C-alpha positions in Angstrom: 8.5 15.9 14.2 8.5 12.3 15.6 5.6 10.2 14.6 5.7 6.8 16.2 4.6 4.3 13.7 3.6 1.8 16.3 2.0 -0.7 13.9 5.1 -1.2 11.9 7.4 -1.0 14.9 5.3 -3.8 16.5 5.6 -5.8 13.3 9.4 -5.6 13.6 9.3 -6.4 17.3 7.2 -9.5 16.6 9.6 -10.7 14.0 12.8 -10.4 16.1 15.0 -13.5 16.1 12.6 -15.5 14.0 15.4 -16.9 11.8 14.2 -14.9 8.7 15.5 -11.9 6.9 13.2 -9.0 7.7 12.5 -7.1 4.4 10.9 -3.7 4.7 9.2 -2.8 1.4 7.0 0.1 0.4 6.6 2.9 -2.0 9.5 5.3 -2.2 9.6 8.0 0.4 7.1 6.4 2.7 9.4 6.2 5.7 11.0 2.8 5.6 14.5 4.1 6.5 13.2 6.2 9.4 11.3 3.2 10.7 14.4 1.0 10.7 17.3 3.4 11.5 15.4 5.6 14.0 12.4 4.0 15.6 13.6 0.4 15.6 17.1 1.4 16.5 15.8 3.4 19.5 13.7 0.4 20.6 16.7 -1.9 20.6 18.8 0.6 22.6 16.0 1.0 25.1 15.9 -2.8 25.4 19.5 -2.7 26.5 21.2 -3.8 23.3 24.7 -2.4 23.1 25.4 0.1 20.3 28.3 -2.1 19.2 25.9 -4.9 18.6 23.8 -2.9 16.2 25.3 -2.6 12.7 23.7 0.1 10.6 24.8 0.7 7.0 23.0 3.1 4.7 24.2 1.9 1.3 22.9 5.0 -0.5 25.4 7.1 1.5 28.6 7.7 -0.5 30.6 7.2 2.7 29.6 3.6 2.5 30.3 3.1 -1.1 32.8 0.3 -0.4 30.0 -1.8 1.1 28.1 -1.8 -2.1 30.4 -4.6 -3.2 28.7 -7.7 -1.7 31.9 -9.6 -0.9 33.3 -6.5 1.0 30.0 -6.1 2.8 30.0 -9.8 3.9 33.6 -9.5 5.0 32.9 -6.4 7.1 29.8 -7.8 8.8 31.4 -11.1 9.6 34.3 -9.3 11.2 31.9 -7.4 13.4 29.9 -10.4 14.6 32.7 -12.8 15.5 31.8 -12.8 19.2 29.3 -15.7 19.3 28.3 -14.9 22.9 26.5 -11.8 21.7 23.5 -11.2 19.5 24.0 -8.7 16.6 21.3 -6.8 14.8 22.2 -5.9 11.2 20.4 -3.1 9.5 21.0 -2.5 5.8 19.2 0.5 4.1 18.6 0.7 0.4 19.9 -2.8 -0.4 19.5 -2.3 -4.2 22.7 -0.2 -4.2 24.5 -3.5 -3.8 23.0 -4.8 -7.1 25.3 -4.0 -10.0 24.0 -2.6 -13.3 24.9 -5.9 -15.0 23.0 -7.9 -12.5 20.1 -5.6 -12.8 20.0 -5.9 -16.6 20.2 -9.7 -16.4 18.2 -10.7 -13.3 18.2 -14.3 -14.4 21.9 -14.4 -13.4 22.9 -14.7 -9.8 22.5 -11.5 -7.8 25.3 -11.8 -5.3 23.8 -9.6 -2.5 21.0 -12.2 -2.0 23.5 -15.0 -1.6 25.4 -12.8 0.9 22.3 -12.1 3.0 21.2 -15.8 2.9 24.7 -16.8 4.0 24.8 -14.3 6.9 21.4 -15.4 8.1 22.8 -18.8 8.7 24.9 -17.4 11.5 23.3 -18.2 14.9 24.0 -14.8 16.4 22.7 -12.4 13.8 19.2 -10.9 13.0 19.0 -9.1 9.7 16.8 -6.2 8.6 16.9 -4.6 5.1 15.0 -2.0 3.1 14.9 -1.6 -0.6 13.5 0.7 -3.3 11.0 -0.4 -5.9 13.3 0.0 -8.9 15.5 -3.0 -8.2 13.9 -4.7 -5.2 10.3 -5.7 -5.0 7.9 -7.9 -2.9 8.3 -10.7 -5.4 12.1 -10.6 -4.9 11.5 -11.4 -1.2 9.7 -14.6 -2.2 12.0 -15.8 -5.0 15.5 -14.6 -4.1 15.6 -15.3 -0.4 14.4 -18.9 -0.9 11.9 -19.0 1.9 14.1 -17.0 4.3 12.4 -13.6 3.7 9.8 -12.0 5.9 8.2 -9.0 4.4 6.9 -5.9 6.3 5.1 -3.6 3.9 5.1 0.0 5.0 2.5 2.5 3.6 2.3 6.3 3.6 0.9 7.8 6.8 -2.6 6.6 7.7 -4.9 9.5 8.6 -4.4 8.8 12.4 -0.6 8.9 11.9 -1.0 12.0 9.9 -2.9 13.7 12.7 0.1 13.0 15.1 2.1 15.6 13.1 -0.6 17.9 11.8 -0.9 21.4 13.3 -4.5 22.1 13.2 -7.9 20.5 13.8 -9.2 17.3 12.3 -11.3 19.0 9.6 -8.4 21.0 8.1 -6.2 17.9 8.4 -8.8 16.0 6.3 -9.0 18.8 3.7 -5.2 18.7 3.3 -4.9 14.9 3.5 -7.4 14.2 0.6 -5.4 16.6 -1.6 -1.8 15.9 -0.7 -1.9 12.5 0.8 0.3 10.9 3.5 3.9 10.8 2.4 5.9 11.9 5.4 7.7 14.9 4.0 4.4 16.5 3.1 3.8 17.3 6.8 7.1 19.3 6.9 6.1 21.5 4.0 4.3 24.8 4.7 2.8 25.8 1.4 0.5 24.3 -1.2 3.0 25.1 -3.9 5.7 23.1 -2.1 3.5 20.1 -1.6 2.2 20.0 -5.2 5.6 20.5 -6.7 7.1 17.8 -4.5 4.5 15.2 -5.4 4.5 16.0 -9.1 8.3 15.8 -9.4 8.4 12.7 -7.2 6.1 10.9 -9.5 7.9 11.8 -12.7 11.5 11.8 -11.5 11.4 8.9 -9.2 8.5 6.5 -9.5 8.1 6.5 -13.3 11.8 6.4 -13.9 12.1 3.5 -11.5 9.4 1.5 -13.4 10.9 2.3 -16.8 14.4 1.4 -15.6 13.6 -1.9 -14.0 11.2 -3.1 -16.7 13.0 -1.7 -19.7 9.8 0.1 -20.8 10.0 1.4 -24.4 6.6 3.0 -24.8 7.0 5.4 -22.0 4.2 7.8 -23.1 1.7 4.9 -23.1 2.8 4.0 -19.5 2.1 7.6 -18.4 -1.2 7.6 -20.2 -2.2 4.4 -18.4 -1.4 6.0 -15.0 -3.5 9.0 -15.9 -6.4 6.8 -17.0 -6.3 4.9 -13.7 -6.0 8.1 -11.7 -9.1 9.5 -13.4 -11.1 6.3 -12.7 -9.7 5.3 -9.3 -12.3 3.1 -7.6 -14.3 2.4 -10.8 -14.6 -1.0 -12.4 -12.1 -1.5 -15.2 -9.7 -4.0 -16.8 -6.9 -3.9 -19.4 -9.4 -4.7 -22.2 -11.5 -1.6 -21.4 -8.4 0.5 -21.0 -7.2 -0.8 -24.4 -10.4 0.5 -26.0 -9.6 4.0 -24.5 -6.2 3.9 -26.0 -7.6 3.0 -29.4 -10.6 5.3 -29.6 -9.5 8.3 -27.5 -5.7 8.4 -27.5 -5.4 6.8 -31.0 -2.5 4.7 -29.7 -1.7 1.1 -30.7 -0.8 -1.1 -27.8 -1.0 -4.9 -27.5 -3.2 -6.3 -24.7 -0.1 -8.2 -23.4 1.9 -5.0 -23.1 -0.9 -3.3 -21.4 -1.3 -6.1 -18.9 2.4 -5.9 -18.2 2.1 -2.2 -17.5 -0.7 -2.9 -15.0 1.7 -5.4 -13.3 4.6 -2.9 -13.2 2.4 -0.3 -11.4 1.2 -2.9 -8.9 4.8 -4.2 -8.3 5.9 -0.6 -7.6 3.1 -0.1 -5.1 1.6 2.7 -7.1 -1.8 1.0 -7.4 -3.6 -1.9 -5.7 -6.0 -4.2 -7.5 -9.2 -5.3 -5.8 -11.1 -8.4 -7.0 -14.8 -8.8 -7.1 -16.3 -11.6 -4.9 -19.8 -13.2 -5.4 -21.1 -13.2 -1.8 -23.8 -15.8 -2.3 -22.0 -17.9 -4.8 -18.8 -17.7 -2.6 -16.5 -17.4 -5.6 -14.4 -14.7 -7.3 -16.0 -13.3 -10.4 -13.0 -12.1 -12.4 -12.6 -8.9 -14.3 -13.4 -6.0 -14.3 -11.7 -5.1 -11.0 -11.2 -1.9 -9.1 -7.9 -0.1 -8.7 -6.9 2.3 -5.8 -3.8 4.4 -5.3 -1.4 3.7 -2.5 -1.3 7.4 -1.8 -4.1 9.8 -2.8 -1.7 12.7 -3.1 0.2 11.0 -5.8 -3.0 10.2 -7.5 -4.0 13.8 -7.5 -0.6 14.9 -8.7 -0.9 12.9 -11.8 -4.1 14.9 -12.6 -2.5 18.2 -11.7 -4.9 18.4 -8.8 -7.8 19.0 -11.1 -10.1 16.0 -10.0 -10.1 16.1 -6.3 -13.5 14.6 -5.8 -14.0 14.0 -2.1 -16.5 11.1 -2.5 -14.1 9.0 -4.6 -11.0 9.9 -2.6 -12.9 9.1 0.7 -13.4 5.6 -0.8 -9.7 5.3 -1.6 -8.7 6.4 1.9 -11.1 3.9 3.5 -9.5 1.1 1.3 -6.0 2.2 2.3 -7.0 2.2 6.0 -8.4 -1.3 5.8 -5.1 -2.5 4.2 -3.1 -0.6 6.8 -5.0 -2.5 9.5 -4.0 -5.8 7.9 -7.3 -6.7 6.2 -7.6 -8.5 2.9 -10.1 -6.6 0.9 -12.5 -7.5 -1.9 -15.4 -5.8 -3.7 -18.6 -7.6 -2.9 -21.3 -8.5 -5.4 -24.8 -9.7 -4.3 -27.2 -11.0 -6.8 -31.0 -11.0 -6.3 -33.9 -12.0 -8.4 -36.8 -9.6 -8.5 -39.8 -8.9 -10.7 -39.9 -6.1 -13.3 -42.9 -4.0 -14.1 -44.2 -6.8 -16.3 -43.9 -9.4 -13.6 -41.0 -11.2 -15.2 -38.1 -12.4 -13.1 -34.8 -10.6 -13.6 -31.4 -10.6 -12.0 -30.2 -7.5 -10.1 -26.7 -7.1 -8.9 -25.8 -5.0 -5.9 -22.3 -3.9 -5.1 -20.7 -3.8 -1.7 -17.8 -1.4 -1.7 -15.5 -3.6 0.5 -15.5 -7.0 2.1 -12.7 -6.8 4.8 -11.4 -10.1 6.1 -8.8 -10.9 8.7 -8.7 -14.4 10.1 -12.2 -15.3 11.3 -13.3 -11.6 11.2 -15.3 -10.3 8.3 -17.0 -6.9 7.7 -19.2 -5.7 4.8 -18.5 -2.0 4.4 -20.1 0.8 2.3 -18.5 4.1 1.8 -21.2 6.8 1.6 -20.2 10.5 1.6 -23.7 11.3 3.0 -27.1 9.7 3.5 -28.8 12.9 2.4 -32.1 11.3 1.4 -34.3 8.2 1.9 -33.4 7.1 -1.6 -29.7 7.4 -1.0 -30.0 5.5 2.3 -31.9 2.7 0.6 -29.3 2.6 -2.1 -26.5 2.1 0.4 -28.4 -0.4 2.6 -30.0 -2.6 0.0 -26.8 -4.5 -0.8 -26.1 -5.1 2.9 -29.6 -6.3 3.6 -29.3 -9.0 0.9 -26.3 -10.6 2.5 -27.5 -13.7 4.3 -24.9 -14.2 7.0 -24.2 -12.9 10.4 -21.1 -10.9 9.8 -21.2 -7.2 10.6 -22.5 -4.7 8.1 -21.2 -1.1 8.2 -21.8 2.2 6.4 -19.2 4.8 6.8 -20.4 8.4 6.3 -18.5 11.7 6.2 -21.0 13.3 8.6 -20.1 13.7 12.2 -22.6 11.4 13.9 -22.9 9.1 16.9 -22.7 5.4 15.7 -26.1 3.8 15.5 -27.7 0.5 14.5 -30.9 0.1 12.4 -33.5 -2.7 12.6 -31.5 -4.8 10.2 -28.4 -4.7 12.3 -26.6 -2.3 10.0 -24.2 0.0 11.8 -23.6 3.6 10.6 -20.5 5.4 11.8 -18.7 8.6 11.0 -15.6 8.7 8.9 -13.4 10.3 11.6 -14.5 7.8 14.2 -13.5 5.0 11.8 -10.2 6.5 10.9 -9.0 7.5 14.3 -10.0 4.4 16.2 -8.3 1.2 15.0 -11.0 -0.9 16.8 -13.9 1.1 15.3 -15.2 -1.8 13.2 -15.7 -4.0 16.2 -17.6 -1.5 18.3 
């Protein structure tokens, strides 16, 4: 199975020879290594780059254990790139293996591998690409440790269109599987539901949670797991640490400080388990603050945390749409539109309408509602009212699960089908 992840491959192509260290981040098992060592490597070879000018080192391979010592790695690479008449491409997979336990426990001290990479990047004839896991190597490390020389490419699990490239079956069965088991690449290679569910459940508990606990020295591990379960149950709903703290106190009878809980939220965001989406006042043109919404980077992992008992298609569809917008490079907020209207007694009152997503990319902006179905006139009005009260000319869109031809109403609101949206990257502009 060879799924060409063209978006990420293009991102690497566009960053070639830009003088920065290309850092490929993403949730564990999302395909970072395959992107670098297979897809990008094949691209370089097809461009005529000699194999001797491509230095690939997988630091998690025990055969390369000697290169986990930063000084030895630097010595080896410098010996390979001594011919200044040639351009060399350096690919280092799982860079965190070059971070010692002592450095990991005391990150305030100098971590030598960052100094080595910064030093190598100063050479005029090298271009460096690295991947790293979430346990010892995060997006914020790219900003702080590479001192302005890091250029991040964030890789996500398969989008639905990527998933369809490797799925054996029609689009409807693919969707049924995707909303349950998500888009981690190995899922497509598994044949039974038992394999898929066991893989996701074990991956969450044995890899992701242990990563978070290890990096952040979490002591109250049960409370961390409880938080994940709470967020999984309420994915896409408005919440914040204060509200979750009340759940801990009243339902779980657990004592946890608000500062500790906020830290746990941050750990999950840093590890790419969840994404936080802020609320934006459309008319006031300002961010409102908490509560916010939280979505899972992979819906299969979200379902695994709940033992696949709450697979509610309406909420998961919203999560998938959010992930698709992020995959396409949009910044995403939740929209709030306030309107004054009279109540039954004729008094003015404020009514707040919510727009599921405001997707922004440069000068482009889209207001988007996720509606499983417009099954009645009341439901249609419910979805369209927030969009009608936005007083600007940017495009307003409703995405429905139904298979329909895209159409526009008298207010300029476009309604499109879910699969048309997911399978066509230009669907929002149509």
